RODO-2510 file (C-alpha; in nm, 4 decimals, decimal comma):
residues 472
     n   res          X          Y          Z
     1     x    -3,9806    -7,7298    20,2928
     2     x    -4,0899    -7,9359    20,5527
     3     x    -4,1025    -8,2907    20,6056
     4     x    -4,4988    -8,3004    20,5873
     5     x    -4,4813    -8,0650    20,2773
     6     x    -4,2241    -8,3073    20,0961
     7     x    -4,4645    -8,6246    20,1842
     8     x    -4,7609    -8,4408    20,0663
     9     x    -4,5840    -8,3327    19,7015
    10     x    -4,4741    -8,6952    19,6969
    11     x    -4,8145    -8,8152    19,7264
    12     x    -4,9341    -8,5559    19,4874
    13     x    -4,7215    -8,6682    19,1939
    14     x    -4,7557    -9,0170    19,2665
    15     x    -5,1182    -8,9876    19,2283
    16     x    -5,1641    -8,8127    18,8980
    17     x    -5,1262    -8,8785    18,5441
    18     x    -4,7806    -8,7484    18,4452
    19     x    -4,7566    -8,4833    18,2122
    20     x    -4,4521    -8,4326    18,0478
    21     x    -4,3331    -8,6642    17,7745
    22     x    -4,0253    -8,5308    17,5835
    23     x    -3,9750    -8,1831    17,6858
    24     x    -3,6613    -8,1114    17,9590
    25     x    -3,7769    -8,1332    18,2818
    26     x    -3,7297    -7,8128    18,4521
    27     x    -3,4945    -7,8146    18,8142
    28     x    -3,7970    -7,6949    19,0032
    29     x    -3,9481    -8,0623    18,8960
    30     x    -3,6278    -8,2695    18,9352
    31     x    -3,6971    -8,5333    19,2180
    32     x    -3,6018    -8,8961    19,3127
    33     x    -3,2934    -9,0523    19,4636
    34     x    -3,0264    -9,1952    19,3321
    35     x    -3,1020    -9,5816    19,5169
    36     x    -3,4314    -9,5608    19,2899
    37     x    -3,2190    -9,6284    19,0014
    38     x    -3,0707    -9,9397    19,1658
    39     x    -3,4443   -10,0586    19,2576
    40     x    -3,6060    -9,9706    18,9225
    41     x    -3,2975   -10,1421    18,7349
    42     x    -3,2961   -10,4384    18,9479
    43     x    -3,6729   -10,5218    18,9298
    44     x    -3,6663   -10,4578    18,5336
    45     x    -3,3485   -10,7217    18,5039
    46     x    -3,4961   -10,9608    18,8123
    47     x    -3,7781   -11,1483    18,6287
    48     x    -3,8298   -11,4307    18,3939
    49     x    -3,6934   -11,3091    18,0692
    50     x    -3,3304   -11,3427    18,1546
    51     x    -3,4181   -11,6537    18,3034
    52     x    -3,5597   -11,7750    17,9235
    53     x    -3,2263   -11,6461    17,8118
    54     x    -2,9994   -11,8204    18,0212
    55     x    -3,1786   -12,1321    17,9365
    56     x    -3,1152   -12,0385    17,5606
    57     x    -2,7762   -12,0491    17,6074
    58     x    -2,7315   -12,4200    17,6948
    59     x    -3,0430   -12,5137    17,4453
    60     x    -2,7565   -12,3399    17,1598
    61     x    -2,5252   -12,6213    17,3111
    62     x    -2,3011   -12,4590    17,5854
    63     x    -2,2806   -12,6632    17,8827
    64     x    -2,3896   -12,4955    18,2267
    65     x    -2,0263   -12,4056    18,3022
    66     x    -1,9347   -12,2270    17,9905
    67     x    -2,2945   -12,0951    17,9746
    68     x    -2,1847   -11,8906    18,3199
    69     x    -1,8924   -11,7720    18,1511
    70     x    -2,0705   -11,6511    17,8656
    71     x    -2,3467   -11,4769    18,0929
    72     x    -2,1054   -11,2605    18,2794
    73     x    -1,8963   -11,1438    18,0456
    74     x    -2,1940   -11,0312    17,8222
    75     x    -2,3575   -10,8416    18,1384
    76     x    -2,0423   -10,7018    18,1837
    77     x    -1,9913   -10,5461    17,8792
    78     x    -2,3487   -10,4582    17,8337
    79     x    -2,3950   -10,2878    18,2159
    80     x    -2,1047   -10,0526    18,1261
    81     x    -2,3049    -9,8925    17,8398
    82     x    -2,6157    -9,9016    18,0631
    83     x    -2,4279    -9,6972    18,3384
    84     x    -2,2685    -9,4368    18,0836
    85     x    -2,6010    -9,3928    17,8967
    86     x    -2,7402    -9,3088    18,2893
    87     x    -2,5535    -9,0573    18,3572
    88     x    -2,7085    -8,8371    18,0049
    89     x    -3,0716    -8,8505    18,1879
    90     x    -3,0121    -8,6318    18,4701
    91     x    -2,7294    -8,3804    18,3301
    92     x    -2,9716    -8,2915    18,0113
    93     x    -3,3284    -8,3725    18,1450
    94     x    -3,4719    -8,5196    17,8374
    95     x    -3,5529    -8,8787    17,6580
    96     x    -3,2482    -9,0973    17,5724
    97     x    -3,3607    -9,0952    17,2119
    98     x    -3,4176    -8,7539    17,1760
    99     x    -3,0756    -8,6617    17,2668
   100     x    -3,0175    -8,8509    16,9140
   101     x    -3,1172    -8,5235    16,7248
   102     x    -2,7682    -8,3649    16,8773
   103     x    -2,5778    -8,6639    16,6545
   104     x    -2,8518    -8,7211    16,3682
   105     x    -3,0393    -8,4001    16,3526
   106     x    -3,3851    -8,2691    16,3967
   107     x    -3,5291    -8,4750    16,1821
   108     x    -3,2329    -8,7587    16,0932
   109     x    -3,2826    -8,8573    16,4250
   110     x    -3,6628    -8,9926    16,3498
   111     x    -3,4372    -9,3381    16,1813
   112     x    -3,3254    -9,4408    16,5256
   113     x    -3,6799    -9,3219    16,6906
   114     x    -3,8464    -9,5875    16,4351
   115     x    -3,5960    -9,8539    16,4985
   116     x    -3,6601    -9,7883    16,9188
   117     x    -4,0428    -9,8249    16,8634
   118     x    -3,9367   -10,1577    16,6922
   119     x    -3,7276   -10,2559    16,9836
   120     x    -4,0224   -10,1457    17,2388
   121     x    -4,2979   -10,3234    17,1388
   122     x    -4,0754   -10,6381    17,0148
   123     x    -3,9785   -10,6750    17,3420
   124     x    -4,2827   -10,6428    17,5214
   125     x    -4,4366   -10,8742    17,2958
   126     x    -4,1421   -11,1340    17,3407
   127     x    -4,2302   -11,0783    17,7287
   128     x    -4,6255   -11,0941    17,7218
   129     x    -4,5633   -11,4621    17,5793
   130     x    -4,3452   -11,5534    17,8725
   131     x    -4,5589   -11,4207    18,0937
   132     x    -4,9024   -11,5557    17,9347
   133     x    -4,6731   -11,9330    17,9337
   134     x    -4,6223   -11,9122    18,2873
   135     x    -4,9937   -11,8543    18,3496
   136     x    -5,1296   -12,0835    18,1139
   137     x    -4,9320   -12,3622    18,3125
   138     x    -5,0907   -12,2485    18,6019
   139     x    -5,4783   -12,2347    18,4944
   140     x    -5,4438   -12,4238    18,1697
   141     x    -5,8098   -12,3301    18,1033
   142     x    -5,7175   -12,0112    17,9994
   143     x    -5,5478   -12,0174    17,6273
   144     x    -5,2513   -11,8280    17,5934
   145     x    -5,3999   -11,5698    17,3858
   146     x    -5,6220   -11,4946    17,6488
   147     x    -5,3634   -11,4193    17,8850
   148     x    -5,1776   -11,2093    17,6692
   149     x    -5,4936   -11,0094    17,6305
   150     x    -5,5480   -10,9859    18,0037
   151     x    -5,2147   -10,9115    18,0625
   152     x    -5,1812   -10,5852    17,8607
   153     x    -5,4122   -10,4030    18,1035
   154     x    -5,2109   -10,3559    18,3849
   155     x    -4,9816   -10,2107    18,1516
   156     x    -5,2012    -9,9349    17,9711
   157     x    -5,2715    -9,7739    18,3176
   158     x    -4,9202    -9,8239    18,4860
   159     x    -4,7683    -9,6767    18,1564
   160     x    -4,9960    -9,3866    18,1320
   161     x    -4,9871    -9,2717    18,4869
   162     x    -4,5893    -9,2774    18,3843
   163     x    -4,2687    -9,1988    18,5683
   164     x    -4,3508    -9,1645    18,9650
   165     x    -4,5918    -9,4618    18,9075
   166     x    -4,3068    -9,7005    18,7558
   167     x    -4,0563    -9,6322    18,9946
   168     x    -4,3086    -9,6731    19,2948
   169     x    -4,3794   -10,0544    19,1367
   170     x    -4,0229   -10,1097    19,0901
   171     x    -3,9478   -10,0095    19,4294
   172     x    -4,2255   -10,2891    19,5609
   173     x    -4,1125   -10,5621    19,2809
   174     x    -3,7421   -10,5526    19,4142
   175     x    -3,8127   -10,6845    19,7376
   176     x    -4,0675   -10,9627    19,6365
   177     x    -3,8499   -11,0627    19,3260
   178     x    -3,5477   -11,0982    19,5254
   179     x    -3,6564   -11,3304    19,7749
   180     x    -3,8285   -11,5312    19,5149
   181     x    -3,5627   -11,6057    19,2834
   182     x    -3,3072   -11,6544    19,5607
   183     x    -3,6014   -11,9229    19,7026
   184     x    -3,6276   -12,0674    19,3315
   185     x    -3,2901   -12,1039    19,3182
   186     x    -3,2032   -12,3212    19,6352
   187     x    -3,5095   -12,5087    19,4922
   188     x    -3,3415   -12,5565    19,1686
   189     x    -2,9794   -12,6716    19,3530
   190     x    -3,1944   -12,9093    19,5481
   191     x    -3,3872   -13,0615    19,2716
   192     x    -3,0832   -13,1807    19,0917
   193     x    -2,7337   -13,0822    18,9028
   194     x    -2,6406   -13,0908    18,5382
   195     x    -2,5255   -13,4202    18,4068
   196     x    -2,3561   -13,5416    18,0813
   197     x    -2,2397   -13,2471    17,7988
   198     x    -2,4141   -12,9707    18,0141
   199     x    -2,2071   -13,0424    18,2936
   200     x    -1,9065   -13,0818    18,0788
   201     x    -1,5844   -12,8084    18,1650
   202     x    -1,4742   -12,8565    17,7869
   203     x    -1,4601   -12,5763    17,6068
   204     x    -1,6901   -12,4716    17,3458
   205     x    -1,6050   -12,3610    16,9720
   206     x    -1,5513   -11,9779    17,0045
   207     x    -1,7977   -11,9199    16,7463
   208     x    -2,0484   -12,1013    17,0337
   209     x    -1,9241   -11,8807    17,3291
   210     x    -1,9698   -11,5729    17,1455
   211     x    -2,2986   -11,6362    17,0084
   212     x    -2,4140   -11,6918    17,3844
   213     x    -2,1632   -11,3711    17,5192
   214     x    -2,3800   -11,2000    17,2759
   215     x    -2,7232   -11,2868    17,3599
   216     x    -2,6242   -11,0960    17,7101
   217     x    -2,4691   -10,8383    17,5416
   218     x    -2,7741   -10,7286    17,3529
   219     x    -3,0168   -10,8169    17,6387
   220     x    -2,8265   -10,5420    17,7986
   221     x    -2,7345   -10,2763    17,5633
   222     x    -3,0918   -10,3238    17,4105
   223     x    -3,2019   -10,1098    17,7405
   224     x    -2,9741    -9,8460    17,6322
   225     x    -3,2181    -9,6547    17,4142
   226     x    -3,4193    -9,6382    17,7538
   227     x    -3,1829    -9,5340    18,0119
   228     x    -3,2378    -9,1627    18,0625
   229     x    -3,5964    -9,1978    18,0357
   230     x    -3,5986    -9,2987    18,3810
   231     x    -3,3331    -9,0931    18,5307
   232     x    -3,4109    -8,7512    18,3838
   233     x    -3,6057    -8,6430    18,6697
   234     x    -3,3217    -8,6742    18,9011
   235     x    -3,1481    -8,3362    19,0488
   236     x    -2,9278    -8,1804    18,7665
   237     x    -2,5889    -8,1806    19,0499
   238     x    -2,6524    -8,5539    19,1351
   239     x    -2,3284    -8,7459    19,1789
   240     x    -2,2486    -8,9103    18,8605
   241     x    -2,0422    -9,1970    19,0124
   242     x    -2,3383    -9,3258    19,2267
   243     x    -2,5452    -9,2991    18,9315
   244     x    -2,3725    -9,4788    18,7107
   245     x    -2,3082    -9,7981    18,9661
   246     x    -2,6606    -9,7851    19,0925
   247     x    -2,7380    -9,8378    18,7381
   248     x    -2,4991   -10,0604    18,6394
   249     x    -2,5002   -10,2685    18,9439
   250     x    -2,8803   -10,2812    18,9468
   251     x    -2,9016   -10,4001    18,6437
   252     x    -2,5703   -10,6634    18,6586
   253     x    -2,6857   -10,8617    19,0090
   254     x    -3,0467   -10,9763    18,9148
   255     x    -2,9438   -11,0443    18,5487
   256     x    -2,6390   -11,2591    18,5854
   257     x    -2,8338   -11,4454    18,9294
   258     x    -3,1437   -11,4832    18,6845
   259     x    -2,9558   -11,5998    18,3805
   260     x    -2,7136   -11,8896    18,5380
   261     x    -3,0464   -11,9727    18,6798
   262     x    -3,2238   -12,0333    18,3758
   263     x    -2,8895   -12,1995    18,2292
   264     x    -2,8810   -12,4296    18,5463
   265     x    -3,2678   -12,5475    18,4952
   266     x    -3,1678   -12,5981    18,1368
   267     x    -2,9185   -12,7711    18,1985
   268     x    -3,0444   -13,0323    18,5064
   269     x    -3,3154   -13,0386    18,3451
   270     x    -3,2698   -13,1499    17,9528
   271     x    -3,5840   -13,3384    17,8441
   272     x    -3,7306   -13,0154    17,9423
   273     x    -3,7480   -12,7574    17,6612
   274     x    -3,9145   -12,4607    17,8094
   275     x    -3,7509   -12,3013    18,0888
   276     x    -4,0763   -12,1370    18,1840
   277     x    -4,1980   -12,4903    18,2485
   278     x    -3,8874   -12,6038    18,4382
   279     x    -3,9374   -12,3413    18,6651
   280     x    -4,2982   -12,4908    18,7795
   281     x    -4,1650   -12,8474    18,7171
   282     x    -3,8867   -12,7503    19,0420
   283     x    -4,0768   -12,4751    19,2561
   284     x    -4,4692   -12,5147    19,1586
   285     x    -4,7482   -12,3092    19,0644
   286     x    -4,6712   -11,9957    19,2630
   287     x    -4,3233   -11,9355    19,1313
   288     x    -4,4867   -11,9244    18,7722
   289     x    -4,7439   -11,6699    18,9023
   290     x    -4,4567   -11,4441    19,0314
   291     x    -4,2709   -11,5155    18,7306
   292     x    -4,5473   -11,3641    18,5235
   293     x    -4,6296   -11,0394    18,7502
   294     x    -4,2316   -10,9847    18,7633
   295     x    -4,2237   -10,8552    18,4047
   296     x    -4,4960   -10,6298    18,4173
   297     x    -4,2206   -10,3410    18,5298
   298     x    -4,0441   -10,4261    18,2233
   299     x    -4,3528   -10,4520    18,0233
   300     x    -4,4558   -10,0724    18,1272
   301     x    -4,0941   -10,0128    18,1041
   302     x    -4,1146   -10,0891    17,6771
   303     x    -4,4367    -9,9177    17,6330
   304     x    -4,3279    -9,6054    17,7952
   305     x    -3,9864    -9,5409    17,6353
   306     x    -4,1843    -9,6353    17,3296
   307     x    -4,4499    -9,3945    17,4075
   308     x    -4,2110    -9,1365    17,4211
   309     x    -4,0270    -9,2239    17,0488
   310     x    -4,3583    -9,2404    16,8966
   311     x    -4,3837    -8,8604    17,0696
   312     x    -4,0676    -8,7979    16,9454
   313     x    -4,1840    -8,8490    16,5645
   314     x    -4,5090    -8,6496    16,6172
   315     x    -4,2960    -8,3967    16,7393
   316     x    -4,1386    -8,3471    16,3854
   317     x    -4,5138    -8,2534    16,2477
   318     x    -4,6504    -8,0581    16,5763
   319     x    -4,5966    -7,9198    16,9096
   320     x    -4,6893    -8,1904    17,1562
   321     x    -4,5124    -7,9924    17,4623
   322     x    -4,7319    -8,1280    17,7688
   323     x    -5,0189    -8,3269    17,5805
   324     x    -5,1592    -8,5547    17,7869
   325     x    -5,3458    -8,6937    17,4750
   326     x    -4,9994    -8,7489    17,3206
   327     x    -4,8950    -8,9603    17,5649
   328     x    -5,2597    -9,1474    17,5931
   329     x    -5,2517    -9,2197    17,2501
   330     x    -4,8819    -9,3393    17,2237
   331     x    -4,9488    -9,5619    17,4970
   332     x    -5,2277    -9,7137    17,3423
   333     x    -5,0515    -9,7442    17,0509
   334     x    -4,7634    -9,9586    17,1687
   335     x    -4,9604   -10,1737    17,3739
   336     x    -5,1872   -10,2557    17,0802
   337     x    -4,8717   -10,3282    16,8594
   338     x    -4,7114   -10,5386    17,1490
   339     x    -5,0000   -10,7516    17,1607
   340     x    -5,0873   -10,8039    16,8388
   341     x    -4,7293   -10,9161    16,7573
   342     x    -4,7078   -11,1582    17,0590
   343     x    -5,0861   -11,3069    16,9526
   344     x    -4,9237   -11,4064    16,6092
   345     x    -4,5635   -11,5409    16,7144
   346     x    -4,6176   -11,7347    17,0050
   347     x    -4,6207   -12,0380    16,8775
   348     x    -4,2402   -12,0315    16,7723
   349     x    -4,1376   -11,8512    17,0647
   350     x    -3,7842   -11,9498    17,1043
   351     x    -3,6270   -11,9213    16,7551
   352     x    -3,8138   -11,5784    16,7411
   353     x    -3,6556   -11,4406    17,0502
   354     x    -3,2872   -11,5511    16,9613
   355     x    -3,3031   -11,3832    16,6083
   356     x    -3,4999   -11,1113    16,7324
   357     x    -3,2067   -11,0300    17,0005
   358     x    -2,9259   -11,1013    16,7051
   359     x    -3,1419   -10,8490    16,4383
   360     x    -3,1351   -10,5961    16,7645
   361     x    -2,7593   -10,6026    16,8252
   362     x    -2,6673   -10,4921    16,4390
   363     x    -2,8899   -10,1971    16,5237
   364     x    -2,8583   -10,0623    16,8623
   365     x    -2,4824   -10,1671    16,9599
   366     x    -2,3254    -9,9011    16,6896
   367     x    -2,6058    -9,6535    16,7947
   368     x    -2,4745    -9,6655    17,1674
   369     x    -2,1584    -9,6468    17,0689
   370     x    -2,1820    -9,3337    16,8781
   371     x    -2,4101    -9,1910    17,1284
   372     x    -2,1639    -9,2308    17,4097
   373     x    -1,8859    -9,1328    17,1605
   374     x    -2,0445    -8,7808    17,1052
   375     x    -2,1229    -8,7359    17,4457
   376     x    -1,8446    -8,7753    17,6284
   377     x    -1,5349    -8,7493    17,3884
   378     x    -1,6811    -8,5105    17,1170
   379     x    -1,9560    -8,2640    17,3282
   380     x    -1,8399    -8,3867    17,6804
   381     x    -2,1807    -8,3103    17,8181
   382     x    -2,2732    -7,9475    17,6617
   383     x    -2,5556    -7,9404    17,4478
   384     x    -2,7926    -7,6837    17,2728
   385     x    -3,0683    -7,8765    17,4450
   386     x    -3,3555    -7,6143    17,3415
   387     x    -3,2231    -7,6929    16,9611
   388     x    -3,3332    -8,0677    17,0367
   389     x    -3,7065    -7,9277    17,0184
   390     x    -3,7028    -7,7277    16,6953
   391     x    -3,6178    -7,7418    16,3513
   392     x    -3,4288    -7,4091    16,3104
   393     x    -3,2056    -7,4960    16,5710
   394     x    -2,8319    -7,6313    16,6061
   395     x    -2,9998    -7,9727    16,5098
   396     x    -3,2562    -7,8507    16,2630
   397     x    -3,2976    -8,1009    15,9375
   398     x    -3,0615    -8,3795    15,9229
   399     x    -2,6629    -8,4339    16,0159
   400     x    -2,5097    -8,5820    15,7553
   401     x    -2,2254    -8,6917    15,9624
   402     x    -2,3780    -8,8468    16,1936
   403     x    -2,6203    -8,9953    15,9725
   404     x    -2,3614    -9,1805    15,7417
   405     x    -2,1202    -9,2805    16,0037
   406     x    -2,3988    -9,4891    16,1780
   407     x    -2,5510    -9,6222    15,8334
   408     x    -2,1582    -9,7361    15,7910
   409     x    -2,1301    -9,8675    16,0878
   410     x    -2,4682   -10,0758    16,0519
   411     x    -2,3511   -10,1888    15,6911
   412     x    -1,9648   -10,2968    15,8089
   413     x    -2,1458   -10,5679    16,0131
   414     x    -2,3217   -10,7603    15,7275
   415     x    -2,0125   -10,9482    15,6108
   416     x    -1,9514   -11,0683    15,9884
   417     x    -2,3060   -11,1816    16,0174
   418     x    -2,3744   -11,5376    16,1127
   419     x    -2,7098   -11,6558    16,1561
   420     x    -2,9604   -11,8872    16,0427
   421     x    -3,1313   -11,6414    15,7793
   422     x    -2,8156   -11,5346    15,6680
   423     x    -2,4109   -11,5884    15,6664
   424     x    -2,1938   -11,3601    15,5602
   425     x    -1,8711   -11,3788    15,3572
   426     x    -1,6178   -11,3499    15,6145
   427     x    -1,7594   -11,5786    15,8590
   428     x    -1,5531   -11,8302    15,7509
   429     x    -1,2238   -11,6856    15,7154
   430     x    -1,2813   -11,5874    16,0726
   431     x    -1,3459   -11,9266    16,1854
   432     x    -1,7275   -11,9568    16,1791
   433     x    -1,7493   -11,7001    16,4551
   434     x    -1,9786   -11,3998    16,4338
   435     x    -1,8094   -11,0943    16,5563
   436     x    -2,0594   -10,8623    16,3958
   437     x    -2,1432   -10,7204    16,7108
   438     x    -1,7930   -10,6427    16,7850
   439     x    -1,7398   -10,4876    16,4727
   440     x    -2,0589   -10,2461    16,4738
   441     x    -1,9296   -10,0946    16,8225
   442     x    -1,5808   -10,0249    16,7094
   443     x    -1,7164    -9,8812    16,3800
   444     x    -1,9578    -9,6960    16,5716
   445     x    -1,6757    -9,4870    16,7762
   446     x    -1,4261    -9,4949    16,4627
   447     x    -1,7097    -9,3868    16,1541
   448     x    -1,8174    -9,1052    16,4062
   449     x    -1,4859    -8,9190    16,5066
   450     x    -1,3742    -8,9571    16,1415
   451     x    -1,7072    -8,8194    16,0218
   452     x    -1,6347    -8,5313    16,2462
   453     x    -1,2955    -8,4434    16,0914
   454     x    -1,5606    -8,3432    15,7418
   455     x    -1,6962    -7,9934    15,6880
   456     x    -2,0420    -7,9447    15,8823
   457     x    -2,2751    -7,7602    16,0807
   458     x    -2,1107    -7,6739    16,4431
   459     x    -2,3337    -7,8939    16,6911
   460     x    -2,3317    -7,6095    16,9643
   461     x    -2,4521    -7,2796    16,9372
   462     x    -2,4032    -6,9798    17,1249
   463     x    -2,6546    -6,7818    17,3226
   464     x    -2,9043    -7,0538    17,3808
   465     x    -2,9489    -7,3106    17,6239
   466     x    -2,6851    -7,5466    17,7066
   467     x    -2,7231    -7,8682    17,9588
   468     x    -2,5335    -7,7065    18,2991
   469     x    -2,2614    -7,8805    18,4188
   470     x    -2,2943    -8,1578    18,7035
   471     x    -2,0968    -8,2637    18,9595
   472     x    -1,9685    -8,6274    19,0542
***
């Protein structure tokens, strides 16, 4: 193929609505570069959301030095999960959550599809509130609800057009956001520094530190149900190590930088209860405008992945194939659900955000641990891909071993949960430390491997299509 033909092909792809949804991407349609994974994940994490979560760590009671430590530790754990999930996309060529049929069954995976949809529109709603707050500070005559509705419009367009448009948008945003956050951080350093308790190096309680760490584990790990959605078009033989580090570093670098910025702002402006307002205070309206725009790509990612989860549920009852109608209706459903959620919950945002992230922690850490265990330790990347799409294949019906292991891994966390709405009986004996997310991750691995020792249907079937091997 000549350079001119390649350019025309790329322009053609980017200029039309994506037609595929949950079906496997054939070899002739694979395209993209590994560095596109870096820019995608950089722009998904270089935005106001980690700035806000970084501020939450200080509002919780951590000093700035210990908030930084919690941020780095939490992101380090989360990036490992993201990088490993990224390898599944090129090999299998299907969306992330569809792969769960390999552990839970064709119908059994509906449980995690539904949970993923809640994750998707929940994060979309939370981000709409952050964006609307930033724009309301710039143009106060326009109310928060109106801004929320306006912000939903570009999300609809980009979500419907799909994969190539999302990658293109994120490439543009990477340059803008990297420059913006460097400038804002310099302005924050010039504006002031943490004082008093916020500057103390005195160690916090273990419970408080793990609470802050957990926020960033889930902030990164909550992307786990998304990762393969944005790498599944890559060529099947793409290098595994390069893919891992493109996603891991693309996520970690901006997440750490932006979260530390948020913690610094909260620690140096103790009278300011809003991290978003703190950005405006040190940098002005221009920064707030960029901060609002910065989350559009992430908004789209939430709705795009949510649309794929909706299509996955619909596929249990009818063939969705290359249906553009399913893509469009699923996109509109996710955008509508997130917008309504934002309109109903924006008045009590900080508390709602912290509680929402913690609840997700209990659900998706065990899923991620179980999914990666199955892929890397049990099946070693060899799946009957065709059976992801039929109830009569290797994964038809319910795979009870995986379902029971997952439910038990979620349930075993309950005695260790320490939240405003519930305190488990083992929290006190553990020194008032919420280690539920650690327990859930370990339990996801242990329970799944133990469950596989019991009789069950073979997860691969001879004579059917399997994912091809890759090179790394």
